[in-house]
C-alpha atoms as one frame of an Amber mdcrd trajectory, in Angstrom:
protein
  53.951  -9.859 104.191  50.831  -8.574 101.964  48.511 -10.073 104.616  50.581
  -8.529 107.284  50.419  -5.067 105.527  46.540  -5.449 105.653  46.572  -6.507
 109.289  48.733  -3.342 110.257  45.820  -1.242 108.508  42.993  -2.949 110.437
  45.017  -2.747 113.748  44.114   0.647 114.636  40.654   0.175 114.084  40.603
  -2.916 116.115  42.311  -1.387 119.263  39.422   1.400 118.858  36.917  -1.202
 118.895  38.323  -3.029 121.822  37.906  -0.451 124.029  34.788   1.936 122.469
  33.141  -0.515 119.903  29.544  -2.025 120.590  29.597  -5.672 121.928  26.925
  -7.851 120.456  26.150  -5.835 117.380  26.265  -7.048 113.785  29.948  -8.504
 113.280  29.959  -7.077 109.899  28.898  -3.542 110.841  31.637  -3.831 113.533
  34.273  -4.997 110.632  33.166  -1.828 108.717  33.698   0.503 111.491  37.114
  -1.373 112.307  38.303  -0.544 108.732  36.958   2.896 108.539  38.188   4.065
 112.002  41.644   2.156 111.489  42.180   4.218 108.151  41.311   7.670 109.885
  43.345   6.973 112.600  46.716   6.098 110.445  45.472   9.418 108.481  45.529
  11.424 111.797  48.611   9.871 112.946  50.513  10.950 109.573  49.327  14.315
 110.109  50.508  14.268 113.698  53.946  13.148 112.443  54.158  16.117 109.939
  52.991  18.676 112.567  55.917  17.317 114.976  58.626  16.687 112.241  58.767
  13.137 113.022  60.103  10.561 110.380  58.604   7.324 110.279  61.132   4.727
 110.011  60.452   0.841 110.095  61.273   0.726 113.478  58.989   3.451 114.240
  56.415   1.643 112.275  56.794  -1.491 114.188  56.515   0.394 117.486  53.368
   2.068 116.627  51.702  -1.315 115.348  52.845  -3.129 118.569  51.241  -0.167
 120.687  48.037  -0.796 118.592  48.142  -4.570 119.064  48.854  -4.407 122.602
  45.829  -2.138 122.872  43.542  -4.411 120.871  44.775  -7.676 122.922  44.059
  -5.524 126.164  40.780  -3.975 125.127  39.690  -7.580 123.973  40.709  -9.328
 127.415  38.945  -6.744 129.610  36.000  -5.967 127.395  35.614  -9.553 125.827
  33.978 -10.236 122.593  30.235 -10.722 122.640  28.995 -12.565 119.407  25.306
 -13.556 119.520  24.528 -16.985 118.268  22.182 -15.620 115.810  25.023 -13.766
 114.184  27.190 -16.648 113.428  25.479 -17.737 110.324  25.404 -14.519 109.229
  29.023 -13.593 109.766  30.127 -16.769 107.807  28.049 -15.501 104.787  29.147
 -11.957 104.890  32.866 -12.919 105.061  32.431 -15.291 102.457  30.695 -12.551
 100.304  33.216  -9.951 101.291  36.174 -12.418 100.075  34.031 -13.101  96.799
  34.076  -9.021  96.419  37.660  -8.871  96.910  38.293 -11.652  94.412  36.098
 -10.277  92.045  37.788  -6.840  92.335  41.166  -8.181  91.834  39.873 -10.220
  88.868  39.319  -6.808  87.289  42.892  -5.556  87.673  44.405  -8.775  86.504
  46.048  -7.364  83.228  47.346  -4.106  84.431  50.890  -3.302  84.722  50.841
   0.014  86.446  47.388   1.910  87.561  45.392   3.628  85.109  45.188   7.262
  83.842  46.891  10.486  84.917  45.397  10.889  88.444  47.395   7.758  89.052
  50.746   9.146  88.137  50.706  12.074  91.028  49.323   9.418  93.567  52.206
   7.171  92.813  54.584  10.141  93.153  52.941  11.277  96.359  53.319   7.650
  97.765  57.113   7.629  96.736  57.663  10.972  98.564  56.144   9.797 101.809
  58.098   6.723 101.605  61.554   8.518 100.743  61.043  11.054 103.441  59.202
   8.730 106.171  56.008  10.782 106.423  54.025  13.648 104.808  56.625  15.877
 102.930  56.533  19.490 103.247  56.877  19.655  99.340  57.783  17.252  96.534
  61.377  18.233  95.888  63.361  17.138  93.908  60.785  15.980  91.727  58.258
  18.994  91.359  59.448  22.282  93.325  56.009  22.942  94.720  54.696  22.534
  98.195  52.641  19.365  99.472  49.161  20.035 100.485  46.724  17.641  98.764
  44.053  15.388 100.525  46.581  12.553 101.490  44.311   9.949 103.127  44.798
   7.082 100.566  48.546   8.130 100.000  49.329   7.560 103.811  47.652   4.503
 104.082  48.979   3.235 100.717  52.360   4.161 101.910  52.133   1.899 105.192
  50.744  -0.983 103.200  53.595  -0.512 100.422  56.465  -0.295 103.420  55.127
  -3.330 105.196  54.307  -5.504 102.045  57.393  -4.767 100.186  55.596  -4.539
  97.199  56.491  -1.992  94.261  54.418   1.066  94.632  52.351   0.306  91.505
  51.545  -3.194  92.732  50.707  -2.023  96.132  48.378   0.663  94.471  46.681
  -1.802  92.417  46.112  -4.230  95.056  45.327  -2.090  98.058  43.147   0.139
  95.751  40.880  -2.857  94.432  40.434  -4.203  98.205  39.533  -0.764  99.192
  37.015  -0.875  96.277  35.616  -4.031  97.454  35.277  -2.473 101.002  33.114
   0.308  99.934  30.321  -2.263  99.733  30.746  -3.123 103.388  30.480   0.439
 104.333  27.423   0.681 102.244  25.851  -2.410 104.193  26.642  -0.514 107.414
  24.889   2.687 106.329  21.922   0.544 105.249  21.680  -1.559 108.430  21.535
   2.029 110.078  19.020   3.198 108.017  16.873   0.297 107.451  17.231  -1.370
 110.627  17.207  -4.915 108.791  20.376  -6.742 107.192  18.498  -7.923 104.245
  18.091  -4.679 102.332  21.488  -3.577 103.318  22.974  -6.925 101.995  21.279
  -6.320  98.730  22.565  -2.859  98.531  26.309  -4.056  99.132  25.954  -6.936
  96.568  24.777  -4.541  93.975  27.295  -2.095  94.738  30.205  -4.583  94.125
  28.551  -7.012  91.565  25.998  -5.157  89.395  26.915  -1.013  89.259  29.574
   0.107  87.310  30.573   2.832  89.614  32.507   2.519  91.932  34.255  -0.485
  90.121  35.005   1.863  86.993  37.179   4.100  89.522  39.979   1.516  88.509
  39.918   3.043  84.979  40.301   6.524  86.494  42.616   5.863  89.400  40.172
   7.537  91.697  41.882   5.839  94.664  41.250   9.004  96.745  37.522   8.945
  96.243  37.227   5.104  96.939  38.876   5.720 100.124  36.609   8.446 100.931
  33.558   6.444 100.137  34.594   3.874 102.605  34.560   6.628 105.198  31.465
   8.700 104.263  28.693   5.947 104.713  30.101   4.835 108.216  30.189   8.562
 109.205  26.837   9.080 107.729  25.543   5.752 109.899  27.015   7.274 113.054
  25.446  10.766 112.520  21.769   8.997 112.121  22.372   6.784 114.854  23.605
   9.595 117.248  19.981  11.750 116.598  17.751   8.678 116.245  19.193   5.867
 117.934  20.370   7.639 121.337  23.656   5.908 121.053  26.630   6.329 123.555
  29.072   9.046 123.926  31.733   6.594 121.905  29.531   7.037 118.696  29.988
  10.956 119.028  33.643  10.028 119.384  33.603   7.741 116.513  31.879  10.343
 114.374  34.665  13.095 114.998  37.458  10.698 113.983  35.481   9.520 110.813
  34.879  13.142 109.968  38.412  14.024 110.360  39.715  11.163 108.213  37.373
  12.118 105.728  38.317  15.768 105.553  41.847  14.700 105.125  41.046  12.106
 102.278  38.790  13.272  99.981  37.130  17.125  99.919  34.093  16.100  97.564
  33.256  13.154  99.679  33.669  15.317 102.781  31.145  17.893 100.974  28.767
  15.125 100.725  29.115  14.412 104.495  28.271  18.016 105.133  25.365  18.051
 103.069  23.881  14.890 105.056  24.740  16.682 108.504  22.927  19.748 107.446
  19.785  17.838 106.392  19.714  16.206 109.688  20.055  19.511 111.869  17.685
  21.347 109.586  14.789  18.386 109.657  15.099  17.527 113.418  14.553  21.247
 113.948  11.807  21.572 111.824  10.322  18.399 113.423  10.707  19.631 116.694
  10.143  23.734 116.154   7.928  24.061 119.110  10.650  22.784 121.423  13.658
  24.029 119.886  16.009  24.011 123.303  15.337  20.508 123.686  15.913  19.452
 119.874  19.276  21.441 120.102  19.962  19.218 123.154  19.170  16.078 121.080
  21.369  17.001 118.029  24.298  18.421 120.355  26.450  15.258 119.976  25.978
  15.293 116.385  27.235  18.983 116.216  29.897  18.505 118.781  31.105  15.514
 116.510  31.455  17.850 113.698  33.352  20.438 115.261  35.795  18.129 116.751
  36.371  16.455 113.498  36.920  19.620 111.725  39.425  20.360 114.519  41.242
  17.493 114.238  41.550  18.025 110.504  42.145  21.768 110.895  45.942  21.970
 110.777  46.093  20.352 107.414  43.152  22.223 106.106  44.552  25.441 107.062
  47.935  24.542 105.141  45.756  23.865 102.136  44.003  27.153 102.496  47.315
  28.955 102.484  48.481  27.256  99.251  45.362  26.754  97.233  45.025  29.062
  94.306  41.028  29.032  93.799  38.470  29.059  96.170  35.030  27.069  96.353
  31.946  28.812  95.447  28.299  28.708  94.283  27.225  29.206  90.733  23.858
  28.822  88.884  23.927  28.051  84.942  20.437  28.300  83.506  20.219  27.355
  79.589  18.661  29.916  77.520  17.499  27.305  75.020  16.197  24.434  76.939
  15.525  22.073  73.935  19.166  22.637  72.884  20.353  22.184  76.561  18.659
  18.742  76.674  20.384  17.224  73.855  23.611  18.655  74.553  26.587  16.472
  74.870  26.645  16.564  78.445  23.582  14.994  78.893  24.821  11.794  76.968
  27.880  12.090  78.872  26.333  11.677  82.104  23.845   9.104  80.552  26.773
   6.919  79.587  28.416   7.216  83.422  25.176   6.056  84.402  25.130   3.121
  82.384  25.276   0.511  80.791  21.857  -0.529  80.187  21.140  -2.560  83.454
  22.099   0.316  85.355  19.882   2.569  83.786  17.088   0.433  84.363  18.224
   0.052  88.042  17.346   3.971  88.262  13.332   3.193  87.981  13.147   1.175
  91.078  15.792   3.762  92.786  13.296   6.554  91.767  10.451   4.900  93.317
  12.452   4.013  96.365  13.326   7.588  96.478   9.537   8.816  96.462   8.864
   6.099  99.105  11.976   7.386 101.163  10.681  10.870 101.260   7.179   9.911
 102.134   8.454   8.270 105.260   9.507  10.195 108.330  12.510   7.822 109.286
  13.853   7.697 105.985  13.093  11.086 104.503  16.499  12.419 105.700  18.379
   9.998 103.329  15.713  10.806 100.543  16.148  14.323 100.663  20.046  13.949
 100.571  19.531  11.319  97.514  17.411  14.118  95.744  19.948  16.637  96.289
  22.771  14.133  94.536  20.295  13.571  91.843  19.751  17.438  91.287  23.493
  18.480  91.396  24.103  15.771  88.975  22.071  17.582  86.113  24.640  19.530
  83.561  23.157  22.794  84.233  21.572  24.323  87.442  23.236  24.891  90.799
  27.116  24.097  90.622  29.669  24.213  93.374  33.023  24.743  91.780  35.609
  23.234  91.564  33.186  20.236  91.847  31.567  19.412  88.651  28.073  17.831
  88.126  29.832  14.638  86.951  31.372  14.183  90.265  28.042  13.785  91.507
  26.801  11.518  89.014  29.626   9.020  89.814  28.639   8.696  93.304  24.978
   8.410  92.566  25.265   4.479  92.624  25.387   5.020  96.693  21.994   6.402
  97.076  20.622   4.121  94.072  21.622   0.644  95.737  20.467   1.376  99.049
  16.947   2.573  97.709  16.576  -0.186  95.195  17.329  -2.872  98.205  14.771
  -1.120 100.590  11.994  -0.752  97.869  12.684  -4.416  97.179  12.416  -5.441
 100.433   9.291  -3.683 101.231   7.813  -4.867  98.151   8.451  -8.216  98.976
   7.111  -8.071 102.559   3.941  -6.549 100.905   3.572  -9.772  98.955   4.381
 -12.313 101.768   1.729 -10.692 103.757  -0.994 -11.048 100.980  -0.053 -14.751
 100.500   1.062 -15.625 103.970   4.769 -16.384 103.059   7.436 -14.840 104.807
  10.167 -15.912 102.781   8.716 -13.745  99.608  10.730 -10.617 100.587  13.991
 -12.817 100.774  13.351 -14.575  97.595  12.715 -11.283  95.691  15.685  -9.546
  96.967  17.742 -12.680  95.860  16.105 -12.324  92.386  16.749  -8.986  91.997
  20.697  -9.095  92.895  20.798 -12.093  90.465  19.042 -10.262  87.849  21.120
  -7.251  87.778  24.456  -8.933  88.475  23.867 -11.292  85.413  22.748  -8.392
  83.319  25.564  -6.401  83.871  28.283  -8.959  84.301  29.871  -8.665  80.907
  30.528  -4.756  81.274  31.719  -5.624  84.960  34.349  -8.400  84.106  36.159
  -6.055  81.913  35.541  -2.691  83.594  38.817  -1.302  82.463  38.530   1.260
  79.734  41.342   0.287  76.999  41.767   4.105  76.412  42.912   4.733  79.996
  45.765   2.207  79.737  48.620   4.363  79.267  51.392   1.749  79.766  51.909
  -1.838  78.041  55.070  -3.987  78.816  57.270  -2.239  76.099  56.561   0.719
  78.271  57.416  -1.126  81.449  60.814  -2.250  79.617  61.735   1.271  78.453
  60.911   2.796  81.968  63.333   0.100  83.434  65.893   1.104  80.772  65.617
   4.647  81.655  66.061   3.995  85.412  69.271   2.026  84.874  70.862   3.763
  81.878  70.068   7.365  82.199  71.477   9.968  84.630  69.165  11.213  87.584
  69.209  14.548  86.044  67.749  13.550  82.603  65.218  15.811  80.931  62.845
  14.061  78.551  60.736  15.167  75.667  57.360  13.355  75.584  54.403  13.533
  73.952  51.435  15.478  75.106  47.861  16.215  74.555  45.302  18.586  76.122
  43.561  17.557  79.227  41.772  20.330  80.945  42.222  23.989  81.083  45.856
  25.144  81.669  47.041  21.352  81.873  48.254  19.206  79.220  49.021  15.576
  80.025  51.369  12.597  78.769  49.795  10.268  76.511  51.935   7.101  76.973
  54.385   5.838  79.242  56.460   8.951  79.009  53.789  10.496  81.460  55.385
   8.005  83.911  58.998   8.884  83.648  58.759  11.233  86.824  56.789   9.254
  89.480  58.435   5.778  88.107  61.849   6.625  87.405  62.555   9.842  89.182
  63.444  11.539  85.632  62.079  14.891  84.642  59.538  15.012  81.788  58.262
  17.831  79.534  54.740  17.235  81.630  55.848  16.036  85.105  52.427  14.598
  85.453  49.205  16.879  85.923  49.828  17.817  89.454  51.914  20.710  88.332
  48.488  22.365  87.982  48.264  22.678  91.941  51.237  24.502  92.163  50.512
  27.929  93.578  53.513  29.302  91.500  51.484  30.467  88.579  54.520  31.557
  86.435  56.046  28.089  86.642  52.838  26.170  86.120  52.103  28.307  83.411
  55.389  27.738  81.707  55.012  23.884  82.035  51.588  24.451  80.351  53.095
  26.373  77.476  55.616  23.622  76.961  53.003  21.002  77.021  51.104  22.878
  74.598  53.834  23.335  72.250  54.663  19.604  72.219  51.188  18.616  71.167
  51.695  20.281  67.829  55.113  19.155  66.941  55.661  16.406  64.529  59.204
  16.649  63.293  62.617  18.168  64.266  61.474  21.756  63.297  62.577  25.134
  64.441  59.785  24.987  66.868  60.905  21.513  68.322  64.678  22.802  68.751
  63.555  25.911  70.514  61.549  23.814  72.851  64.464  21.637  73.468  66.507
  24.561  74.179  63.978  26.365  76.396  63.025  23.393  78.575  66.685  22.007
  78.560  65.839  18.579  77.059  68.385  15.801  76.676  66.399  12.744  75.682
  63.364  11.867  73.639  60.635   9.095  74.579  58.141   8.037  71.907  55.636
   5.303  71.376  54.625   4.475  67.841  51.242   5.342  66.857  50.627   7.576
  70.365  51.096  11.379  70.163  52.025  14.048  67.413  55.695  13.311  67.349
  56.695   9.844  65.919  59.693   8.167  65.036  59.430   8.667  61.529  59.444
  12.444  62.093  62.736  12.094  63.494  64.310  10.393  60.568  67.182  12.527
  59.262  67.213  14.697  62.245  70.801  15.957  62.836  72.039  15.876  66.726
  69.275  13.385  67.454  70.728   9.696  68.135  68.696   6.408  68.781  69.414
   5.064  72.048  67.139   1.977  72.660  64.069   0.754  71.413  61.621  -2.210
  72.853  58.420  -3.165  70.911  56.818   0.143  69.826  58.692   2.312  72.350
  61.903   4.325  71.439  64.210   6.629  73.136  66.355   8.862  71.512  69.340
  11.068  72.986  69.663  14.840  72.086  72.942  16.307  71.294  72.658  19.742
  72.469  74.445  22.572  71.478
C-alpha cells in the first residue's frame, strides 16, 4: 500500500509526461519533472475541489487515479518511450543512487516516534482536517476556531499518501517527508543539467545535497516539510525558466513552468519568492544583453512572462484567500548597525555560522565562493551567479530584509547554489587538468574524489542529523497520548507546560503539545498555529495563558486563576521538562492523579 500511495503521487506527473514530456532526454531529468509536475497537479486539484465544494472520498480518489492512469497509458501508447541507448547505464546508476538516497534519509528517521519540533504539530493537524473533511477545509473547527488559509501543498500530498497507504498520519509524515527530502537531490540534478549542460557536475551537486551538506537533511529536526516540498518544485521551475529563454524549448515547457509555478506558490511562499527573484534576474539580464533590440528581446522572453502570469492566475484563488485573512503584510526593511565591530561579533553571526556547519560544510563554502566568481564572469551562467549572490547577501544578519522572511531563512537554502557551484567548479578544474596531461578522465576522477571527501568528512554529523532538543515526544508520551485518546472525553481541556517560542507565541515543551493534533483534545497552547489566527483578541488570550503557564511552579493562586479562566480539567506533565513538575502538585487539593507511565503523569482537576 505504501508503494501504491507513492505511485499515486507520481501518476498525474506521468500522465503529463506521457503527453507533453520530451522524448529522448535524460531519464533522470524526466523523472524529476514527473515528480514535480505530479505534486503540482495534486495541489491544483485540491484547490479546485475546495472552490467547487467537492469532498474527496476513497471512491473519488480511485476515480481520479484511474483517470490519470488511463491518460498515462494512452499517452505512452501514442507517443512511445524513446530512451537513447547511451542513457541506459546512466539511468541504472541514477536510479540506484536515488534508492540509496531514499534509504539514507529513512535511516536518519529510524528512531523518531512522531515528527519533530513544533511546526510538525500544526502540519499534522492540517493533514488530519483534510482527511476528515475530504479536502481543504474552510476552517479548522472543531480543533481551532480559525479559518484555514495556510500554504497547503505538502499537506494535500501527505493527505493523499496517508489515505492510500493506510499509515497513521505521523508515520506517513515521517516516511513521505524523508522521501521528498531525498527527491530534492533529484531536482538539484535537473537544475544542474539545465545550467551546465552536462550530467557530471549536476550529479555531483545532487550527491553533495543528499550525502554531504547538513541542509536540507536537517529540516527533519525542524519539521520543515513545506519548505522541503517547495525545494523540489523550485529547481525544476528555475530549469524550465532558463530553458525557455536560452534553449528555445517547445510551448509544452511554458505550460510546465506555469504548472510548477502555481504549485510552488501554493506550497511555500519563501520558495516562491526565490523563484520570483530568479525570474526577475532572467528578465533584467536578458533585456540588458539585448538593449539595442528590445522589441525582439521582449518577444524572446514572452513565453517566460506568460508562464509566470498563468501560474499566478492558477494559484490566485487561494492567494486571494491568504491576503484576505493574513494579519501582516510583506515589506522591505534595511538594518545598518551603528557599531560594525559589535555587529560582526553578535550572536546572529554565530547562529548563522552554526547553520552553515559542520566544518566540512564550512570548507565547502570556499570552492562555492570561487565557483560563484567564475559563474559571474561567464555569460551563460551569470544569471545563476547573480541569483546565488543575492541569496548570500540576504543571508547576512544585517542589511536588507524582507519581512516576514528572516536572514536565517536564506541561510538554510544556501546549499542549493553552493552544491551546484562546487560541482561546476570541480568539473571545470578537472577538465583543465585533463587537457594539461591529456587525460580525459581527470574531471570524472576529481568530481568523484571531491564528493567522497566531503561525504566522508560530514558523515558523523549527517548520520545523526536529528537534534535531540527538537524531539518533543518519547515512548512515555506516546503511551500517555494513547491513554488520553481512550480515557478522556472529547471535550477535555488540558493544562500543559509552556515556554516562549517567538513574539506573541508560546509553545508546548513535551508530548502535551501534541494533545490537540494527535488526540483532538484541547490544550492550553493548542499548537503554535493559533498565532496565524486573524482574530487578534482570541490569539492574544491564548498567548496570555501560555505566558502565565510558563511561570507557574505549583498550585498557587495564579495556577487556579488560569484553570478557572481557561476552564481546564486535566493536567499533562513530564518529569524534568517545564516549570510545573509533579512534585509541585503534591498536597494540592482537588488534583487527583489519573495516569502515570514512565516520566509522564496525567492528573484530573476537580473544578469548583
